[in-house]
C-alpha positions as CSV (number, residue, x, y, z in Angstrom):
1,M,0.0,0.0,0.0
2,T,1.4,3.4,-0.8
3,K,1.6,6.4,1.5
4,I,-1.4,8.2,0.0
5,S,-3.8,5.2,0.3
6,I,-2.6,4.6,3.9
7,F,-3.3,8.1,5.0
8,Y,-6.6,8.2,3.1
9,N,-7.8,5.7,5.8
10,L,-7.1,8.4,8.5
11,F,-9.6,10.8,6.9
12,E,-12.7,8.6,6.5
13,K,-13.4,7.4,10.1
14,P,-13.9,9.5,13.3
15,T,-11.1,7.8,15.3
16,T,-8.0,6.0,14.3
17,L,-5.4,4.1,16.3
18,L,-2.2,4.4,14.4
19,I,0.2,1.6,15.4
20,I,3.7,2.8,14.6
21,P,6.9,0.9,14.3
22,S,9.4,2.6,16.5
23,Q,11.8,3.2,13.6
24,D,9.1,5.2,11.7
25,Y,8.0,7.4,14.7
26,N,9.9,10.6,13.7
27,Q,8.8,10.3,10.1
28,I,5.1,9.9,11.2
29,I,5.0,12.9,13.5
30,S,5.8,15.2,10.6
31,E,3.9,13.2,7.9
32,I,0.5,13.3,9.5
33,P,0.4,17.1,10.0
34,R,1.7,17.5,6.4
35,Q,-1.2,15.4,5.1
36,L,-3.6,17.5,7.2
37,S,-2.0,20.9,6.4
38,N,-5.4,22.4,5.4
39,K,-7.1,21.2,8.5
40,K,-7.3,22.7,12.0
41,I,-5.2,20.4,14.3
42,C,-4.9,20.1,18.0
43,Y,-1.7,18.2,18.5
44,I,-1.2,16.8,22.0
45,T,2.5,16.1,22.8
46,L,3.3,13.9,25.7
47,N,7.0,13.3,24.9
48,K,8.4,16.2,22.9
49,T,8.5,19.8,24.2
50,Y,6.7,22.5,22.3
51,N,10.0,23.9,21.0
52,A,11.2,20.5,19.8
53,L,7.9,19.8,18.1
54,K,7.8,23.3,16.4
55,E,11.4,22.7,15.2
56,T,10.3,19.3,13.7
57,F,7.3,20.9,12.0
58,N,9.3,23.9,10.7
59,E,11.8,21.5,9.0
60,H,8.9,20.7,6.7
61,P,7.6,23.9,4.9
62,E,4.6,22.0,3.6
63,I,3.2,21.8,7.2
64,N,0.9,24.7,7.8
65,T,1.8,25.5,11.4
66,E,-0.8,28.3,11.4
67,N,-3.5,25.6,11.6
68,I,-1.9,23.8,14.5
69,V,-2.4,24.4,18.2
70,I,-0.3,22.3,20.6
71,I,-1.1,21.0,24.0
72,D,2.3,20.3,25.7
73,A,2.4,18.0,28.7
74,I,6.2,18.0,29.0
75,T,7.6,21.5,29.1
76,K,5.8,22.7,32.3
77,S,7.1,19.7,34.2
78,I,10.7,20.8,33.4
79,G,10.4,24.5,34.3
80,K,8.2,27.5,34.5
81,V,6.5,28.5,31.2
82,E,3.6,30.7,30.1
83,N,1.0,29.7,27.6
84,K,1.4,30.9,24.0
85,E,-1.1,31.8,21.3
86,D,-0.4,28.4,19.7
87,C,0.3,26.3,22.8
88,Y,-1.2,25.5,26.1
89,F,1.0,23.9,28.7
90,I,-0.4,21.4,31.2
91,T,1.5,20.3,34.3
92,S,2.5,16.8,33.2
93,P,1.5,13.7,31.3
94,Q,0.1,12.3,34.5
95,A,-2.5,15.1,34.8
96,L,-5.2,13.3,32.8
97,T,-8.1,15.3,34.2
98,E,-6.3,18.6,33.3
99,L,-5.5,17.2,29.9
100,S,-9.2,16.1,29.4
101,I,-10.5,19.6,30.3
102,V,-8.0,21.4,28.0
103,I,-8.9,19.1,25.1
104,S,-12.6,19.8,25.7
105,E,-11.9,23.5,25.6
106,F,-10.1,23.3,22.3
107,L,-12.8,21.1,20.8
108,N,-15.1,24.1,21.3
109,Y,-13.1,26.0,18.6
110,E,-14.0,23.8,15.7
111,I,-10.9,21.7,15.6
112,D,-10.9,19.2,12.7
113,Y,-8.3,16.7,14.1
114,V,-7.0,15.9,17.5
115,I,-3.7,14.0,17.3
116,L,-2.5,12.4,20.6
117,D,1.2,11.6,20.6
118,S,1.2,9.0,22.2
119,L,-0.7,6.4,24.2
120,T,2.6,4.6,24.7
121,T,3.9,7.7,26.7
122,L,0.7,7.8,28.7
123,L,1.2,4.2,29.7
124,I,4.7,5.0,30.9
125,Y,3.4,7.7,33.2
126,Q,0.3,5.9,34.4
127,K,2.0,2.5,34.8
128,A,-1.2,0.7,34.1
129,E,-3.6,0.3,31.2
130,E,-6.8,1.0,33.1
131,P,-6.5,4.7,33.6
132,V,-5.1,5.2,30.0
133,I,-8.1,3.3,28.5
134,K,-10.6,5.2,30.7
135,F,-9.0,8.5,29.6
136,L,-9.0,7.3,26.0
137,S,-12.6,6.3,26.0
138,N,-13.5,9.7,27.5
139,I,-11.5,11.6,24.9
140,V,-12.9,9.5,22.0
141,H,-16.4,10.3,23.1
142,K,-15.6,14.1,23.3
143,I,-14.0,14.0,19.8
144,K,-17.0,12.2,18.2
145,T,-19.5,14.5,20.0
146,S,-17.7,17.6,18.7
147,G,-17.6,16.3,15.1
148,A,-13.8,16.3,15.0
149,K,-11.7,13.3,14.2
150,G,-9.0,11.8,16.3
151,I,-5.7,10.1,15.5
152,F,-4.0,8.3,18.4
153,Y,-0.4,7.1,18.1
154,V,0.9,4.0,19.8
155,I,4.4,2.6,19.4
156,N,4.2,-1.1,18.6
157,I,6.1,-2.5,21.6
158,K,5.6,-6.1,22.8
159,D,5.1,-4.8,26.4
160,H,2.2,-2.7,25.2
161,K,0.2,-5.4,23.6
162,L,-2.7,-5.1,26.1
163,L,-2.9,-1.4,25.6
164,I,-3.1,-1.8,21.8
165,E,-5.8,-4.5,22.2
166,E,-7.9,-2.4,24.6
167,S,-7.5,0.7,22.6
168,S,-8.5,-1.1,19.4
169,M,-11.9,-1.8,20.9
170,I,-12.6,1.9,21.3
171,M,-11.5,3.0,17.9
172,D,-13.4,3.1,14.6
173,N,-10.2,2.4,12.6
174,I,-7.0,0.6,13.4
175,L,-4.0,1.1,11.1
176,N,-0.9,-1.0,11.8
177,L,1.9,0.6,9.8
178,E,4.1,-2.5,10.4
179,E,1.8,-4.4,8.2
180,E,1.8,-1.8,5.4
181,K,4.4,-1.1,2.8
182,I,5.1,2.6,3.2
183,E,6.9,4.6,0.6
184,W,8.4,7.6,2.5
185,S,9.3,10.5,0.3
């Protein structure tokens, strides 16, 4: 399957679990926003700081960063920081209630896509699947109610098999990139 037909799958269903091979992770975090450059995106980063993510996006001029608002769960845990026009900083990836409230607020502003990077990171901070699945179920419901679409990254790691299985039951679409033949440009 080519890159175009793989990413077409992301646009047709309300929620997609994107199972990513670890070696393709950095390619994916820039490819998805590139594919969605004409859409309003709320990008939730749980493992890269705002500055690192902006730098990654800016390396790809075809990514329209004007349409991307970021929820950063890392930077504030490292040091003091003030919210920016295109970024809201939450206290940490462990603050699921705070994250849920902020996502709800952004969904009121006609966001087309919510991208959560990544469920793998949430599991590391929560140390158990149950709170991650409960949070995920809540967010998926909010996204569907708002009319937006959600893309949820998970790194395909053997230790996270239960998380992937549980998450798959909540999603409308599961796309395992290890099973696809991707042609990166």
